[in-house]
C-alpha positions, 0 to 999 in steps of 0.5 A: 607094802607095809610102809605104804600102808603105815604112810596112808594111816599117818596121812589119814590121822594127820587130816583127821586131827587138822579137822578136829582142831580146825573145828574146835578153833572155829567153834571157839571163835564163834562162842567168843564172838557171840559172847562179845556181841551179847556183852556189847548189849 
């Protein structure tokens, strides 16, 4: 029962970390893209 609970927490944290890193990556790409378009003008 305890092991199952730990697995659930591990699953949740993995998903949360993926969400955070995915958002950071997307945000960084958007900033880089906007910066590149600004520099071209």
